[in-house]
N, C-alpha and C positions, 0 to 999 in steps of 0.2 A: 437392520439397514446397513448401508455402507457410508462412505464419504458422501455427504449431500451435494448434489449437482448445483452448480452456481445458479442456474435458472430457477431452482426451487427454494433457494435460501430465504429471500425476502418474504415469500408467502409463509414459510414455516415459522420464521421468527415472529410474525404477527399472529398466526393461528397454528400453534404446534399441534401435531397429530396427537390425539388423546392416548393412543397406544404407545407413544414414545415416552419413556420415563427418564431419559437422561440425554444430555447434549454436551459435547466437547467443542469448545470454540478456541481455536489456536492459530498461531501464525506469527510471522515477523512484524506485521503491522499491529502494534499494540493498541493504537488508537481505534482501529476497526474492531479488534477483539473486544475492547471495552464497550464500544457503541453497540455492537450486535448483542453482546451479553445483556446490556441494559434493556434493549428492545425485547428480548426473549423473557427476561425476568419480569417485565411489566405485563407481558402476555399471560404469565402464570399467576402473578399476584399484582394487583393494581398498585400497591404500595410496597416496593421492595425493601422498605425499612420496617415493615410490620413485624415486630418481635414475636407475635403469636403465630405467624405463618412462615416466617423466614429464619433459617438457621445458617450461620456463617461458620464453616469449618476450615481449619488450616491444615495443610498437608501433613505437618508433623503430628497433629492429633490423630489423624486417620492412620498414620503409620504405627503409632503406639497402640491404637485400639481398633483393630480391623472390624469389630462388630458395631462401631459407632455409626457408620453410614447406614447400615440396615436398621438400626434403632431409630434414626432420624427419619428415614423414608417411611417407616411403619407408624410413626406417631400421628395421632389425629389432631386436627386443628380445633381450637376452642370454639370458634364462631363459624366454622365451615370454610369451604374453599380449599383448593389444592395447596399442599405444603411445598415450599421451595427450599432446597438445600444448595447452598453455593460454596464452591471450592475454588479459590483463586491461586494463581502462581503454582499450578500443579506441574508435575514432571513425571518422568518414567519410574520414579520410586513408588508411584501409586498404580503402575500398570498391572501388576499381578493382583492387587487388591480388587481393582475394578473387574478384571477377568473373573475372579471368584464371585463377585457381587452379581454380575449378569448371569453367570451359570447357575447360581443358587435360586434365581427367580424369587427374590425376597418379597413377601407380601407388603402391601401398602400403596398409597396413591401419590406419595411424594415425588417431586421432580428434581433431579440432580443436575445442576448447571456447573460445568467445570470450565475454567479459563486457564490457558497455558500459552507459553511463548512458542517460538518456532520448534517444531518437532520433525525429526527425520522420518523418512518413509518407513523405516524399520522400528520406529518408536513403539514400545510395548503399550504405552497409554493410548496412542492412536489405534493400534491394533485391537485393543479391548473394545473401543467404541465402534470401530469400523466393522467388526465381525459380530457384534451383538444385534439380535433381531429387534430389540426395543430401545435402541440408542442411535444417535447420529453424530457425525463428526463434521464440523464446519471449518474450512480453512480460510484464513484471512491474509491474503498476500498484498503487496504494495499496489496501490491504485494504478490502473492503466490510464492512458489519456482519455479514453471513453468514460471511465469511472469518474475522473476529475471533472470532465465536462458536465456530467450528470450532477455532480455535487455542487458545482458552481451554479448551475441552473436551479437546483433545489433551493439553495440558500437565497439566491437573488429573488426567485419567485415568491418565497415565503415572506419577503419584505417588500414585494411589489416594486422591485428595482429593475430598471432597464440597464442592460450592460452591452457595451459595444463588442462586436465580434473580436476586434484586436485585443481588447481588454480581457475577454474570456480566454483567448489563446495564450496571452501572457501569463495569466493565472495558472493555466494548465501546465505551462512550461516551468513555473517557478514554485508551485506548491510542492511540499515534500512527500515522503512516502508513508507518513503517519496520518491516518484518517482524522484522528482527534485534533492534531495540530492544524491540519488543513482546514477543518471546519472552524476552528478557532480564528484562523486568519481571515476566513471569509465572513465570519460574524463581525469581526472588527471592521472590515471594509463596509459591511452593510450598515453598521452603526455610524460610520463616517458619512456615508451617502444619505442616510435617513430613509425611513419608510416612504416609498413612492418616488424616490430619487433616481439618479442615474450614475453609472460608473463608466468613466472613460479609461483609455490606456494609461494616461498620466496618473489617474487615481489608483489604478491597479499597481502601477510601478511604485508609487509612494507607499502603498499599504503593505506590499510583500517584498519590496526591494531592500530587504535586510542583508546583513553580511553573508548569510547562508546562500541567498539567491545570487549575490554577486560572486561568491566563491564557486557556485555551480557554473555560472557563465565563464569564469576564469578557467575552470577545469576543461570545459568543452572547447573553448576557443584555443587553449594551449594544446590540446590533443590534435586539433585539426590544423594548427599552425606549425606543428612539429617541434614544440617547445617542451621537451620531456622534463626539464628541471622545474619549470613553472607548474606543469601538470602535477608532478609529485607533491609540490608544496600545497597546491589547491586541494588535492585529494586528502592529504594529511589533515588539513583543517576541516574538510567536510566530514570525514570519518570520526575525527575527534569530537565533533558536535553531534554525532549520532546519526548522520545521514545514511539512509538505506542504500546499499550498493545497487539494488535493482532499480531504484529511482534514478541513480546516476546513469546507469546503462540506458534506461529508457529515454532519458533526456538527451543522451548522446545519439541515440537512434533517431530522435526527432531532428536534431541539429544536422546530422549527416544526410537525412532525407531531404532537407531543404537545400543543402549543397548539391545533391543529386538532381533535384528539380531544376535548379539554376543551370547546371551543366547540360541537361537535356534540352532546355530552351535555347541555350547558346548553340548546341548542335543543330537545332532547327532553324538557325539563322538570326536569332535575336542578338543584339549587342549586350555587353556585360551589364550596363546600367539598366537597360530595359528588362533584362532577365531578372535582375535583382528586384526591380520595382514590381515585377509580376507576382512576387511571393505574397501569399495570404495566409496569416496576417503579415503585414509589412514588418520588416526587421525593426526591433526596438532601437531608437536612435543611439543609445549608448554602445551598442555592439555593431551597428551598421557599417562603420568604417573598417573594422577588423574583418567582418564578413566579406566585404568588398575586396579586401586584400587577399583573401583566401581563394577566391573563385578560380584564378588561373592555375592553382595547384591542385584543384579537385575536378578532374575530368570524370565523366559518368562512370567509367570502368572502376576507378579508384573508390568512388562512393559506394558502388555496388559491393565491392570486396570488403569495405569497412562495415557496411550494414550486415553482411553475412557473418563477419567476425563477431560483431556485437550481439547478434541473435544467438550464435553458438555459445557465447559466454553466458547469456541469460539462461539458456537450457542447462548448461553445466552447473550453474548455481543450485539447481534443484536436485542434483545428484550428490551422493556422499563423496567428498573429496576436499580440495583446498577450501579455506574460508572464503565466503562471498567477496569480502573486501579484496582478497588477493586476486581472485578471478577478474574482478572489475578493473583493478589497477593494471593487471597484465594486458587486458584487452586494449585499454586506452593507451598504454605505453607502446604497444605494438603499432597502433595507428600513428602515434606521434613519430615514432622512429621511421616508419615508411615514408611519411611526408617529408621528414628532415632529409632522408636519403634522396628523395625526388627533387629537392630544392638545390642540391649541391651541383 
């Protein structure tokens, strides 16, 4: 197989193809890597902690003993059922070993589940799984707005909680790029609302309106206000706390899209206040005044140019080059400087 297509991932995790004997789950979203790995592990073995059916191997041990993996895959389970071999925190040091393993067609029914962080397109570990006929590679990138909407709906539905459209949109804008952390925040919100309860915009803001969310707002507003110094400070704090640069870029794309929508409605003849009130969801009250002040500095053409710049930056992150944090910072600073020049 090759890299598993996004549309096939959920089905595979729940019912893995019997002919597949190994899976690599990797990517910058560590929470999603762990979540998907746990789902797949339970599909292979009901109890991933069953010592008779599950073996945990560390990369160092595999590096010291290249035959260890083959031995574990070929080992029979005492009470039946497929054996699961798990390898966490893998890297390219295991690339050649897995290439030899797949080429050797080692006998046995064991399933090998490998977890890794972000891997470049030229990664030897990725290449081993993507070129093997009996293995799959599953990428885990930062959640898109659609992914986060689906996650919000999933968690709220599980607890029979009604959630306002504005509250859902606020959560999508303020949840981070780690699936595990996002799910944890939503579960806390569900606990606050109680099964069968309801979540309003105010509830959502209280639940996830932490310092990281406020710093994200500070970064986006500073960029679109032309305040490069404030932007630098906000980005420093966000990256120091581990925020994913892709998440920052996508939040910036959503913010600039809203400015573009307002500009288009003003061009159609609406007044500034009516154009601002037409946004759905409505701007959160803590940022509404700053957004209102930005409108006159953001005509539609400037918003389109900024969106193009942000999209190009996200594409560049997926190539080998400068670190993602540097690409994100450069894109937002370029926007801030252009606004500052226009305001002079």
